[in-house]
N, C-alpha and C positions, 0 to 999 in steps of 0.2 A: 782390339776392342777394349782391353784394359787401359791402354794409353788414352783412348778416346774418353772412357769413363773418368779418368783422372782429369783430363782437360775440362770436361763438363763440371766436375767437382770443384776445380779451381775457379771456374766462372761463377758457380754458386757461392763460393766463399767471397769472391769479389762483390757479388750482388749484396751479400749480407753486410759487407763493409760499407757499401753505398747506403744501405738502410740505416746503419749507425750514424753516418755523417748526416743523412737526411733528417733523422729524428732530432739530432742536436741542432741542426740549422732551422728546423721548424720551430723549435722552442725559442731560439733566438729571434726569428722573424715575428713570432707572435708577441714576444716581449717588446718589439718595436712597432707594434700595430699592424703587422702583416695580415693580409687578407687572402684566404684560399679561394680559388676559383676552380670550377670543373670537377667537383667532387664526384659527380655521377659517372664520369667516364674512367676515373682512376682505377676502380676495381677491375674493369675490363682490361686495362693496360697490365695490371699485375697478373691477371689470369693468362693473358697472351704470353708474357715473359716466363711464367711458370710452365706453361704448356710447351714453349720452345725448349726449355731445359729438360723437360721430361720426355717429350716426343722424339727429340733427335736421337738419344741413345736407344730409346725403345724401337725406333724404326731400324736402326743399325742392327740391333739384336734380333728383333722379330722377323725382319725381311732379309737378313743376311747381307746387308750393304757392305761392300768391300772398301778398304782403304785404297784409293787410286792415287799414287804419289804425284802424278802430273796435276791433279786437282787438289788433293789434300794439303800438300805443302804450301802452295800459294794461298789457299783459303786459311790455313793456320796463320800465315803472315798477315792476312787481312784482319783476322780475329785479334792478333796482338796489336796491330796498328789501331784498331777500333778501341781497344782498352786504353791505349795511350791517349787517343783523342778524347775519350770520355773523361779521363782523369785530368787532362789539360783543361777541359771545360770546368770541371769541379774546382780546380785551382784558380782559374780565371774568375769564376763567380764567387769564390770564397764562401762566406756564410749565406750568401743568397742562393746557392745551388740547392735544389731539392728534387725529389722524385715527384712531388706534387707541384701544382702551380700556385705559388705563394708569392705575393708581391707586397713589399714594404712601401707604402705611399711616400712619394717625394724623392725616392732614390733614383738617380739617373741610370740609364741603360749602361751596361758594361760594354766597353769598346776595346778591351785588351784581350790578349791571347787569341784564340781562334775566332772570337767575336769581332775582331778587326775585319775579318773577311766574310764571315757567314753570320746570318741572323740566328740560326738554330744548329750550331755545329754538333751539339750532343745528339740530335736526331740523325745526323749523318752517321755517327758512330753506331747508333741503334740499328739503322737500316743495314749498314755494312755487316755488323755482327749477326744480325738475323738471317742474312743470306749465307755468310761464310761459315758460321759455327756448325750448322748441319752438314754443309758440303765438305767439311774437313773429312768426313767419313761417308760421303755420297748419300746423305739422307735428304734427297731432293724433294720428297713429298713434304717433309717438315719445313724445309726452306721455302717452298712455294706457299704452303698454308700460312706460315708466319708472315711472310712478305705481304700477302693479300690482307690478312687481318690487321697487320701493322699499318698498312697504307690507309685503311679506314680510320683506325684509331689515331694515327698521327694527323690525319686531316682534321679531325675534331680537336685534338690537342693543340695544334698550332693555331687554329682559330681562337680557341679559348685563351691561350697564352698571349697572342697578339692583342686581343681585346683587353685582357687584364693589364698588360703593360701600357696600352694606350690610355686606359682609365686612370692608372696611377700617375702617369706623366701629367 
């Protein structure tokens, strides 16, 4: 349980680092005329991610979920790979990456890094992590609940983002 709490803590620190990058990038985008879209759904995305990070260790602790090596180790590998993909996306988008949907008019779509192959690779990382992080310690209720909520939120988010990018192009 202590190792799992440490893992969750590391993911929290990673999220805080993302927010620092996002805040800096938001200021840059606004200075270049960036327009934010989808403000109404953003608090729900934040709430879902906070709930994931709180519910997974709570489920482990309250319901006595065991660490099952045959599940936990592969899921830990998925979590690590998801973080790598997320930071590859951040690097590929550079100053244009954000936790919000902010588009700087006139800038072309990014077609390097994972964006060469996928339109929304960051969301692949989000989905993978949302399933795998709870399952590292068999918190399957959290994995299921987050996956369902995230499916709804990403449906909205992708539509908003695609529409914003189309308008800016």
